[in-house]
N, C-alpha and C positions, 0 to 999 in steps of 0.2 A: 374914755368914753363914759357917758352917763350910766346910771343904774339901769341894767337890762335884766333885772331879776324881779321875781315876785314871791312873796311869802306871807303867810298869816302867822300870828303869834304862835310859837311852839312848833312851827314847820321849818323844814330845811329850805334854804333859798335855792330856787331853781331858775334857769333862764326862761325868759318870756318866749312864747311860741307865736310866731307871726305866719299867717297864711297869705301868701302872695298870689292873687288871682289876676292874671294878665294873659290875654290871648297871644300877644306878640312874644314869642319865645326869647328873642334876644333881649328885650326889655326886662322880661321876667328873670332871666338868668343873671343879668347885671345887678338888679335890685336884690335878688335873693342872695347872691354872693356877698354883696356889701353887708347885708344884715347878718349873715353868718360870721363875717369877719368882726362884726361888732358884738358878737356873743349871743345872738338870738338863735333859737331853733326855728328853722324855716320849713314850711310845707308849701309846695308849689302846685298850682292848678290853672286851668284856662277858662273854666265855666263855673257858674253858680252850682251846677250839679256836682262838680268836684267837691265843693265846700260841704254841701248837704251830705254827700256820701261819707266824708271824713267825720263830720260832726255826729251823724247817726251811728257811726261805729264807736262813738265814745271818746274819740281823740280829743285831748285838751288843746284848746286854742285860746290865746289871750286877745289877739288883734287880727283883724282881717283887713288887708290892703287890697282893694279891688278897683279895677278899671270900670268906668261907667258903661262902656260899650262892650258887652260880652256876647258871644255866640250862645244860642240855645234859647230856652223859654224865659229865663229871667235875665235882665240886665243888672248893672250894678245897683241901681235904685231898688229893684225888686229884691235883690239879695240882701241889701241893707235892711229893708223892711222885714224880710223873713228872719234874719238874725235878731233884730230887735224884738220881734214877737216870740221867737222860739229859744233864743240864747241871749237874754239881756245882759249877761255878764261879759260878753265879748264886745270889744270896741271895734268900730268899723271906720276905716279911712277910705274915702272915695278919691280916685284919681281920674283926671280927664284933661284933655286939651280943649274941651268945650267950655267957653267962658260963661255962657248963659245958664249953665247947670248949677251955679252957686246958690240961687234962691231955692231950687227944688232940693238940693243936697243939704241945705241948712236945716231942714226938717228931720233929716236922717242921721246926721253926724254933727258933732258940736262945733267944729271949726270950718265947715264947708269943705269943698273938694280941694285936693292938693293938685294944683295945676301942673301939667306936663309942659315942658320938661322941668322936673324938680331936682334939686340937689339932694343926694341921699342923706346928708346931715339933717336936712329939713324933715325928712321922713322919720328919722330917729328922734328928733326933737318932738314931733307930733305924737309918736308912740309913747314916749316918756311923759308928755303932758297929759294924755288921756289916762294912762295908768296912775299918775299922781292924783288926778281928779277922782278916779274910782276909789283909790285907797282912802281918801278923805270922806267919801260918801258912805262907806261901809265899815 
């Protein structure tokens, strides 16, 4: 599998942490398990509030994978905006089966939404691509 670690010069290498935000528990379980098998640390949640709670607690997260349609006050777009404004070092990958979401999502994430159903290898490719871009920026 590709590089699933992150480090700064002089730091020990540690696995990337991915927060999977998916209201459908079976989908979330399958994606989370695949990512764990690939060596990622995975946090699971079903709402934007779950993400905010974890981040406010100071938990380190590298990437958030979120469904566009979320229950609660914020949908995936709102969560992506909140993360961009409050935690710009965290990458966000939006997922959806909604085809017309691509234009709106383009403003919030670099490669647009990851359309469902997606192959888990495509998700890993996208995570590594975003991390690689971030490393060259900083």
